[in-house]
C-alpha positions, 0 to 999 in steps of 0.5 A: 428402474429409476429409484434404483438408478437414483440412488447410486447417482445420489450417493456419487453426487455426495462423495463428490461434493465431499471430496470437493469440500476435503480439497478446500480445506486442504487448500486453506490450510496450505497457504498459511502466511509466510514469515514477515521479514520486513525491517522493523523500525522501532519507534515510540508510540507518537513517532509510529503514529507520525509516520503513519499519518504521513502514509495517510496523507500521501494516500488522502493525496493520491486519491485526490490526484486521481479524481482530479486527473479524471476531471483532466484538472491539471491545477488541482493535480498539482496542487494535490501533488505539491502538498506532498512535496519536500515541503512536507519533510520538514514536518519531521522532528530531526530526532525521529528522522535520526531514528530511521535508516538511511535507505527508508530516509532516501527512499522517502525524500525521493518520493518527496521530490517525485510529487514536486515534479508531479507538480511541476510538470502538471502546471507546465505541460498539462498532459494527464497521461504523463502525470499518470505515468509519473504516479505509477513510478511513485507509487511503485516506491511505496510499494517497496518501501511497505515491502521492505518495512515494518513500524512497530512501537513497544505497545503494539510489539505484543499484538504480533 
C-alpha cells in the first residue's frame, strides 16, 4: 500500500519542483536591465580618469570619516572632511571644468562646500550625530549625481 502511495507523492513533488524552477526562470528573465537614461559626459580618457579618481577619493574620505566617527575622533573626522573640501576643486583643470554641465559643476561645488562645513562643525561642535546627519545629506547629493550622469570616453563607448 505504501509503495502505491509513494509513487504519486514523488510525482507530485517533482511536478512542484519543475513548476517552481520554471517560475524562477521566468522571473529571472522578467527583470531585464532598464535603459540607461543618464546624461553622458563625453570626456577624454585622461579627463574621465581624473573625475573617477576624485570620486574614489570621496569614497575613501567618507570611509575614513566613518571609521573616525565610530571612535568618536572628531579631529580625524574634521581632517578627512577638510581634505575633500573646496581645496580639492582647484585641482581640476579649467579645460575639463568647461566641458562639464553647469548642474554637474554646481552639485560638485556643493559637495565640496558641504565637506568644508562638516570639517568646521566637527571641530567646533564635536557632535557625532550631527556630523553623521551632515554626511547623510551630502551622500544623497552623490547618489543624485550618479543617478543623473555617466562618464564616457571614446575608448569605452564600444563597451556599452
